[in-house]
C-alpha positions as CSV (number, residue, x, y, z in Angstrom):
1,M,-10.1,24.3,5.6
2,I,-12.1,23.1,2.7
3,C,-11.2,19.9,0.6
4,T,-11.4,20.9,-3.1
5,R,-12.5,17.2,-3.8
6,C,-14.9,16.2,-1.3
7,G,-16.0,19.2,0.1
8,R,-15.6,18.7,3.5
9,D,-14.2,21.0,6.2
10,R,-11.0,19.6,7.6
11,T,-8.1,20.6,10.1
12,P,-4.7,21.5,8.4
13,D,-3.2,18.5,9.9
14,Q,-5.4,16.5,7.4
15,F,-3.5,18.0,4.1
16,H,0.0,17.0,3.1
17,R,2.3,19.8,2.6
18,N,3.1,21.5,-0.5
19,T,5.5,24.5,-0.4
20,T,4.1,25.8,-3.8
21,R,0.7,26.9,-2.4
22,A,0.1,30.1,-0.7
23,R,-1.2,28.1,2.7
24,G,1.7,25.6,2.4
25,L,-0.9,22.8,2.3
26,D,-2.6,20.9,-0.8
27,T,-6.0,21.7,-1.9
28,Q,-7.1,18.2,-1.3
29,C,-7.5,16.1,2.1
30,R,-5.0,13.3,2.7
31,D,-8.0,10.9,2.5
32,C,-9.2,12.1,-1.2
33,A,-5.2,12.2,-2.2
34,A,-4.9,8.3,-1.0
35,E,-8.2,7.8,-3.0
36,R,-6.9,9.4,-5.9
37,K,-3.5,7.6,-6.1
38,L,-5.4,4.1,-5.5
39,L,-7.5,4.9,-8.6
40,R,-4.7,6.1,-10.9
41,R,-1.9,3.5,-9.8
42,Y,-4.0,0.5,-9.5
43,G,-7.5,1.3,-10.7
44,I,-9.2,0.5,-7.0
45,G,-10.9,2.7,-4.9
46,H,-10.6,3.2,-1.2
47,R,-14.1,0.6,-0.4
48,D,-11.8,-1.9,-2.7
49,Y,-9.3,-1.8,-0.4
50,Q,-11.1,-2.0,2.6
51,R,-12.8,-5.1,1.3
52,M,-9.3,-6.7,0.5
53,L,-8.1,-5.7,3.8
54,T,-11.5,-7.4,5.6
55,D,-11.1,-10.5,3.3
56,Q,-7.2,-10.9,4.3
57,G,-8.5,-10.7,8.1
58,G,-6.5,-7.0,8.3
59,R,-3.4,-8.9,7.8
60,C,-0.4,-9.2,5.3
61,A,-1.2,-11.7,2.7
62,I,2.2,-13.6,3.2
63,C,3.2,-13.2,6.5
64,E,0.1,-12.2,8.3
65,H,1.7,-9.0,9.9
66,V,-1.2,-6.9,11.3
67,P,-0.4,-3.1,10.7
68,E,0.4,-0.7,13.5
69,P,-2.3,2.2,13.6
70,G,-1.4,4.8,11.1
71,E,0.3,1.8,9.0
72,V,-1.1,1.0,5.8
73,L,-0.5,-2.4,3.9
74,A,0.9,-2.1,0.3
75,V,-1.1,-2.7,-2.8
76,D,0.9,-5.8,-4.4
77,H,0.4,-6.0,-8.4
78,S,1.8,-7.8,-11.1
79,H,4.4,-5.8,-13.0
80,S,3.6,-7.5,-16.1
81,D,-0.2,-6.8,-16.6
82,G,-1.0,-4.6,-13.6
83,R,-3.3,-7.0,-12.0
84,V,-3.7,-6.2,-8.2
85,R,-3.0,-9.4,-6.2
86,A,-3.4,-8.5,-2.5
87,L,-2.3,-6.2,0.2
88,L,1.2,-6.9,1.7
89,C,3.4,-5.4,4.5
90,R,6.5,-3.0,3.5
91,S,8.7,-6.2,4.1
92,C,6.7,-8.8,2.2
93,N,6.3,-6.5,-0.7
94,V,9.8,-5.1,-1.3
95,G,11.1,-8.9,-0.5
96,I,9.2,-10.1,-3.5
97,G,10.0,-7.2,-5.6
98,Q,13.5,-7.5,-5.0
99,L,13.3,-11.2,-6.5
100,R,11.4,-9.5,-9.3
101,D,8.3,-11.5,-8.6
102,D,9.7,-14.8,-9.8
103,P,8.4,-17.7,-8.0
104,E,11.5,-19.9,-9.0
105,L,13.8,-17.3,-7.6
106,L,11.8,-17.6,-4.5
107,L,11.9,-21.1,-4.3
108,R,15.8,-21.0,-4.6
109,A,15.9,-18.6,-1.8
110,A,13.8,-20.4,0.5
111,A,16.1,-23.8,-0.2
112,Y,19.2,-21.6,0.4
113,L,17.8,-20.5,3.4
114,H,16.8,-24.0,4.7
115,S,20.2,-25.2,3.6
116,H,22.0,-22.7,5.8
117,A,19.7,-22.6,8.8
118,A,21.2,-22.9,12.1
119,A,20.7,-26.5,13.8
């Protein structure tokens, strides 16, 4: 099957399912769909993502978790201005999001955990 974006011949497992299409698959391969998502949401391309990942040593910028094969790190960005900050594992990305990207709230949460730590 040929990807309509990159023109490469791909196997069916390299396309997302799409029940609205005759073949039941998207017309763009997974790689091209991921590239489009990065560009649309964050204004970065696959090369930018890979450079960030290399600069971070292949790890989450907060907890230093190394993703398992097939696992990707999330693009963390400022919700106020859209600026891309770093790549984070799912747990860290959700955690800071739940704390509304508020450093003061994060410090209060850390103080709370320290004060309730087991002896």
